[in-house]
matplotlib code that plots the C-alpha trace (Angstrom):
import matplotlib.pyplot as plt

x = [94.0, 92.9, 95.9, 98.2, 96.6, 97.0, 100.7, 101.2, 99.4, 101.5, 104.7, 103.7, 102.9, 106.2, 108.0, 106.4, 107.2, 110.8, 111.2, 109.9, 112.4, 115.2, 114.4, 114.8, 118.0, 119.6, 118.3, 116.4, 115.3, 113.5, 113.7, 110.9, 110.9, 113.5, 115.0, 118.7, 121.3, 125.0, 127.5, 130.3, 130.2, 132.3, 132.3, 131.9, 135.0, 135.9, 135.4, 131.6, 131.1, 128.4, 127.0, 123.2, 121.9, 118.8, 116.7, 117.8, 119.8, 123.6, 125.9, 127.9, 131.0, 130.2, 126.6, 125.5, 124.0, 124.3, 123.4, 121.7, 119.5, 118.0, 116.1, 113.6, 115.0, 114.8, 114.9, 117.0, 119.3, 121.7, 125.0, 127.3, 130.9, 131.1, 134.9, 134.9, 131.2, 131.1, 127.7, 126.3, 122.8, 122.5, 119.7, 119.5, 119.5, 121.0, 121.3, 124.4, 125.6, 124.4, 128.0, 128.4, 125.8, 127.6, 130.7, 128.8, 128.3, 125.0, 125.7, 127.9, 128.4, 129.4, 133.0, 131.8, 129.9, 132.9, 135.1, 132.7, 132.8, 136.6, 137.3, 138.6, 142.1, 140.7, 138.3, 135.7, 134.4, 131.8, 128.6, 125.2, 122.5, 119.0, 116.2, 115.1, 112.1, 114.0, 117.7, 117.4, 116.2, 119.5, 119.5, 123.1, 122.3, 121.8, 125.6, 126.1, 123.4, 124.8, 128.5, 129.3, 127.6]
y = [-20.6, -21.0, -23.1, -20.5, -17.7, -19.9, -20.4, -16.6, -15.8, -18.3, -16.9, -13.3, -14.5, -16.3, -13.2, -10.9, -13.3, -13.5, -9.7, -9.6, -12.2, -10.3, -7.3, -9.6, -11.1, -7.7, -6.2, -3.5, -0.6, 2.0, 5.4, 8.0, 10.2, 13.0, 11.9, 12.7, 10.1, 10.3, 7.5, 6.1, 5.8, 3.4, 2.6, -0.5, -2.5, -2.1, -5.8, -5.5, -3.6, -5.5, -7.5, -7.5, -5.1, -5.6, -3.8, -6.2, -3.7, -4.1, -2.1, 0.5, 2.2, 5.3, 5.9, 7.8, 4.9, 3.4, 0.6, 1.3, -0.6, 2.7, 3.8, 2.2, 1.0, 3.7, 6.5, 9.5, 10.7, 13.6, 12.4, 15.1, 14.3, 15.9, 16.3, 18.5, 19.5, 18.0, 16.7, 14.3, 13.0, 9.2, 6.7, 3.7, 0.6, -2.0, -3.3, -3.6, -6.7, -6.8, -6.7, -3.3, -1.8, -3.4, -1.4, 1.9, 2.1, 3.8, 3.8, 2.1, 4.4, 3.9, 4.8, 7.9, 9.1, 8.5, 10.5, 13.4, 13.3, 13.1, 10.1, 7.4, 7.5, 7.4, 4.6, 5.6, 8.9, 10.3, 11.4, 13.0, 11.3, 12.7, 11.6, 14.0, 14.0, 14.4, 14.4, 18.2, 18.6, 18.2, 19.7, 20.7, 23.4, 20.6, 20.1, 23.2, 22.3, 18.8, 19.3, 19.3, 15.9]
z = [39.4, 43.0, 43.7, 42.2, 44.3, 47.4, 46.7, 46.1, 49.4, 51.3, 49.8, 50.8, 54.3, 54.7, 53.3, 55.9, 58.7, 57.5, 57.5, 61.1, 62.1, 60.5, 62.7, 65.7, 64.4, 63.8, 67.1, 65.4, 67.7, 65.5, 67.0, 67.1, 64.0, 64.0, 67.4, 67.0, 68.1, 68.7, 68.5, 66.4, 62.7, 60.6, 56.9, 54.7, 53.6, 49.9, 49.3, 50.1, 46.9, 44.9, 47.8, 48.5, 51.1, 53.3, 50.7, 48.0, 46.1, 45.5, 47.8, 45.9, 47.4, 45.3, 46.5, 49.6, 51.5, 55.0, 57.3, 60.7, 63.1, 64.5, 61.4, 59.0, 55.7, 52.9, 55.5, 54.7, 57.5, 57.9, 59.4, 60.9, 61.9, 65.4, 65.2, 62.1, 61.5, 58.0, 57.1, 54.5, 53.6, 53.1, 52.6, 55.0, 52.8, 55.0, 58.6, 60.8, 62.5, 66.1, 67.4, 65.9, 68.2, 71.2, 70.1, 70.2, 66.4, 65.3, 61.5, 58.9, 56.0, 52.3, 51.5, 49.6, 52.6, 54.9, 52.4, 52.6, 56.4, 56.2, 58.4, 56.0, 57.7, 61.2, 60.4, 63.0, 64.1, 66.5, 64.7, 65.1, 63.1, 62.5, 60.2, 57.5, 55.2, 51.9, 50.8, 50.4, 54.0, 55.8, 59.2, 59.7, 62.2, 64.8, 64.8, 66.9, 69.4, 69.9, 69.4, 73.1, 73.7]

ax = plt.figure().add_subplot(projection="3d")
ax.plot(x, y, z, "-o")
ax.set_aspect("equal")
plt.show()
């Protein structure tokens, strides 16, 4: 029994160490809570449907989820397309490749979220992203305040 508990404890320790290393690999820079950010948004390729995300769940083109290196996993954010003022609430369940941040990307959205923001044809759009407490707590009024940035 003691051997089994030792193995379990070692496994948990290694798992915690790996998650910290993943943050370094993906250049994670978690923002202060509710600090709005602006930048470019893109969306997942269709062929990524069903692949594992950083949370361990399977990516689904038809769910309102996103990848970001600026927010903790399982955080809800309100994303507003600055070009047309459309907003959508998504849950962060994945991390972006570090090259994405170098290209000015702040979030990579599911295809459904990109459709709701109306930028599928454009491929990329400028967005305002702000953390919210719950999916119902979207803060769309911030769009007007930050629209000129």
